[in-house]
C-alpha positions as CSV (number, residue, x, y, z in Angstrom):
1,M,203.4,-20.9,53.9
2,K,203.6,-22.2,50.5
3,A,206.1,-24.4,49.7
4,Y,208.6,-23.7,46.9
5,G,208.5,-25.5,43.6
6,V,210.3,-28.9,42.5
7,E,211.2,-26.7,39.7
8,L,213.6,-24.8,41.7
9,R,214.1,-27.3,43.8
10,K,215.8,-29.0,41.1
11,R,217.9,-26.1,40.0
12,V,218.9,-25.2,43.2
13,V,220.7,-28.8,43.5
14,S,221.7,-28.6,41.0
15,F,223.4,-25.7,40.5
16,V,225.1,-27.1,44.1
17,E,225.9,-30.6,42.7
18,E,227.2,-28.4,39.6
19,G,230.1,-26.7,41.4
20,G,228.7,-24.1,43.2
21,S,228.2,-23.8,47.2
22,K,225.3,-23.8,49.0
23,L,225.6,-20.4,49.8
24,E,226.0,-18.9,46.5
25,A,223.0,-21.3,45.7
26,A,221.3,-19.5,48.4
27,R,221.9,-16.2,47.3
28,R,221.0,-17.0,43.7
29,F,217.6,-18.8,44.4
30,K,216.2,-16.5,47.1
31,V,216.7,-19.0,49.9
32,A,217.6,-19.6,53.2
33,R,221.0,-21.7,53.4
34,Q,219.6,-23.8,55.4
35,T,217.0,-24.6,52.6
36,V,219.3,-25.4,50.5
37,Y,220.9,-28.0,53.1
38,T,217.5,-29.4,53.9
39,Y,216.9,-30.2,49.4
40,L,220.9,-31.3,48.3
41,A,219.6,-33.9,51.9
42,M,215.4,-34.5,50.4
43,S,217.9,-35.0,47.4
44,K,220.0,-37.7,48.4
45,D,216.8,-39.5,49.8
46,G,215.4,-39.3,46.1
47,S,212.5,-37.1,46.7
48,L,212.0,-33.4,46.3
49,E,208.8,-32.9,46.1
50,P,207.3,-30.9,48.9
51,K,205.5,-32.3,52.1
52,K,201.5,-33.4,51.0
53,S,199.9,-32.0,54.8
54,W,200.4,-28.5,53.9
55,G,196.8,-27.3,55.8
56,S,195.8,-30.0,57.8
57,W,197.3,-28.1,60.5
58,R,193.3,-27.2,62.1
59,K,191.6,-29.9,64.5
60,L,189.1,-26.7,65.8
61,D,185.9,-26.6,63.6
62,P,184.8,-22.9,64.0
63,E,181.3,-23.9,63.3
64,R,180.9,-26.8,65.7
65,L,182.4,-23.4,68.5
66,R,180.0,-21.5,68.0
67,K,177.3,-24.7,67.8
68,F,178.5,-25.4,71.3
69,I,179.2,-22.0,72.9
70,K,175.7,-21.2,72.8
71,E,175.0,-24.7,74.1
72,H,177.0,-24.2,77.1
73,A,177.6,-20.7,77.3
74,D,178.8,-20.7,80.8
75,S,181.3,-23.6,79.7
76,T,185.0,-22.8,80.6
77,L,188.2,-22.7,78.7
78,M,189.5,-26.0,80.6
79,E,185.9,-27.3,80.3
80,M,186.8,-26.6,76.1
81,E,189.5,-28.2,76.2
82,K,188.6,-32.1,77.9
83,V,185.3,-31.5,75.0
84,F,188.2,-30.5,71.4
85,G,191.0,-32.3,72.9
86,V,193.0,-29.8,71.8
87,S,195.1,-26.6,74.6
88,H,192.7,-23.8,75.8
89,N,195.0,-21.6,74.2
90,T,193.9,-23.1,70.6
91,I,190.4,-22.3,72.0
92,W,191.1,-18.9,72.7
93,V,192.6,-17.9,70.0
94,R,189.7,-19.3,67.8
95,L,187.4,-17.9,69.9
96,N,189.2,-14.3,69.6
97,K,188.7,-14.5,66.1
98,L,185.0,-15.6,65.6
99,G,185.1,-12.0,68.1
100,I,183.4,-14.3,71.4
101,T,184.3,-13.1,74.8
102,L,184.1,-15.1,76.7
103,K,183.5,-12.6,79.7
104,T,180.8,-12.3,82.5
105,T,179.8,-9.3,84.0
106,H,178.5,-9.3,87.3
107,K,177.1,-6.9,88.7
108,I,178.3,-6.0,92.5
109,S,176.3,-4.0,95.0
110,G,177.1,-0.4,96.3
111,K,175.9,-1.3,99.5
112,R,179.6,-3.1,100.3
């Protein structure tokens, strides 16, 4: 999700500081009421700039994962978790997005 621009943030804060209510500001600028509170707190701290961390949340490189799967086809999610330093759920989601399944088929004899 992309952050709102600094100009909108300044307009929201200015509106409230000039006597408008926080609820009215939220409605007028089409933002959540909590967003108005957040912008007011940020303005007291001195900066309305959005965080610079957008887009750096990915920790698991898909190409590195593909290479690992080719070299270690029989490894489990728990083993991969230790290698990559992320949760097994993160690996599971990434594998699904890449279209890779860990399903193994075992032929069961009908003579049982």
